[in-house]
N, C-alpha and C positions, 0 to 999 in steps of 0.2 A: 331445598333447592331442587328444581326439576332438571331434566336432562338437557334442555336448551341452555339453561344458565351455566351448567357445568361445561358444556361444549364451548360456549362463548368465552368463559373465563379461561379455560385451557388454551384456546386460540390466542387470546390476548397475552397470556404469559409466554407462549411460544414466539409470538411476533415480537414481543419486547426483548426476549433473549436473542433472537436473530438480529435485531437492530443493534443491540449492545455489542454483539460479536462483530458485526460489520464495521461499526464506527470505532470501537476500542480494542478489537482483536489484534493479534500479532501482525506486524508488517514486515515485508521482505526488505532487507537492508543490504547495502553494499559499501565497501570501503574503496576510496579512490586509490588507484595504483600510483606509486611514486616512480617517475621515469625522468632522468636527467634533471632532477631538482624541481620538477613540475608535477603536481598531482593531476592525473587524468581519470576521467570517468565518462562512461557512455550510458545514455538513457534511451531505452527503447520505447517508442510511442506507438501503441496499437490498441486503441480504444481506452487506454489508460497509460500510466507510466510505470515502467519497471526498471530499476527498483523504486519502491515508494520512498525510501529513505536513503540518503547518501551521507556517509560519515567522512569528514575531511579534517586535516590538521590545520589549526589556526596559524597564520603567518607564512604559509607556503602557497605559492601561486597555484591556481587551479585552472585547468583547461577542460571544458565540458563539450560533449558532442551529443547529438541526437540521431537515432536511427529510426526513421519512420517506415512503418509497414502498413499496408492497407488491411483494414479489418474487413473480412468477407462476410 
């Protein structure tokens, strides 16, 4: 194996690892807050969604809101 093949192989391995982390890595999650018998959650929209995952209780009403901010 010459130097070019080693560099290309190492680059492919690093790119594969970066893609795996991006798609399957840890996600930010949040639990809905219970207020007056209703679960409430707010999602911030700024070039993406935050939190990525929302955890709620089954059978309890849910009220959701969005806060949009401009991405500069």
